[in-house]
Structures are given as C-alpha cells and as structure tokens.
C-alpha positions in Angstrom: -5.2 -15.6 -25.5 -4.8 -15.4 -21.7 -6.3 -17.8 -19.3 -9.6 -17.1 -17.5 -7.9 -15.9 -14.3 -6.4 -12.9 -15.9 -9.5 -11.8 -17.7 -12.2 -9.6 -16.3 -15.8 -10.9 -16.3 -17.0 -8.3 -18.9 -14.3 -9.4 -21.3 -15.1 -13.1 -20.8 -18.8 -12.4 -21.5 -17.7 -10.6 -24.7 -15.5 -13.5 -25.6 -18.4 -15.9 -25.2 -20.6 -13.7 -27.4 -17.8 -13.7 -30.0 -17.3 -17.5 -29.8 -21.0 -18.0 -30.4 -20.7 -16.2 -33.7 -23.5 -13.9 -32.8 -24.5 -11.4 -35.6 -23.5 -7.8 -34.9 -27.2 -6.7 -34.6 -27.8 -9.2 -31.8 -24.6 -8.9 -29.8 -26.0 -6.4 -27.3 -28.9 -8.7 -26.6 -26.6 -11.7 -26.2 -24.4 -9.8 -23.7 -27.5 -8.9 -21.7 -28.7 -12.6 -21.8 -25.3 -13.9 -20.6 -25.1 -11.3 -17.9 -28.5 -12.3 -16.6 -27.5 -16.0 -16.8 -24.4 -15.2 -14.8 -26.4 -13.3 -12.1 -29.0 -16.1 -11.9 -26.2 -18.8 -11.6 -24.5 -16.8 -8.8 -27.8 -16.4 -6.9 -28.5 -20.2 -7.3 -25.0 -21.0 -6.0 -25.5 -18.7 -3.0 -28.8 -20.3 -2.2 -27.3 -23.8 -2.5 -24.5 -22.8 -0.1 -27.0 -21.4 2.3 -28.9 -24.7 2.4 -25.6 -26.5 3.3 -24.5 -23.9 5.9 -25.3 -24.6 9.6 -26.4 -20.9 10.0 -28.5 -20.8 6.9 -26.5 -17.9 5.6 -24.0 -17.8 2.8 -21.8 -15.1 1.3 -22.5 -14.0 -2.3 -20.4 -15.4 -5.0 -17.6 -13.0 -5.9 -17.4 -12.7 -9.7 -13.9 -11.2 -10.1 -12.4 -13.1 -13.0 -13.3 -14.7 -16.3 -12.7 -18.2 -14.7 -15.7 -17.6 -12.4 -17.8 -16.6 -15.4 -16.7 -19.7 -17.2 -17.6 -21.9 -14.2 -21.0 -20.4 -13.7 -22.2 -20.1 -17.3 
C-alpha cells in the first residue's frame, strides 16, 4: 500500500470506508458522510486560519492528496 501523499483524496476516502468494515449496502452513505466531514473540516481550518491572519482572510485548504484527507478526518 502506498503512502498518503501518492493517493488521491477519493481513493483515501474509499480506503477509510473499507477499513471501517462498512457493509456493502451502507458504503455509499459512508462515503458521503466522510466527504461531508472532509468539507466541514476544511472549512473549519480555513476559518481558524482567517482568525489568525492579520487581514482576516485565508486561502481555502487544498485537498490534493490522501495525506490531507488523513489529517483532516
């Protein structure tokens, strides 16, 4: 298995679903749940960064690898 940097976010979410031993009938719902959790965590991180920024603005978190997914979820 490769490390989180070489894995796309979608693949990492699917791996998390697989690791949780989610039944086949509930896998799509679990993927949707984790995707929403990822988006919420990214927005929370951006809001926290904006509070610490002198301008009150912060760039959105770039979710470009499985490592970022692992860190946020």
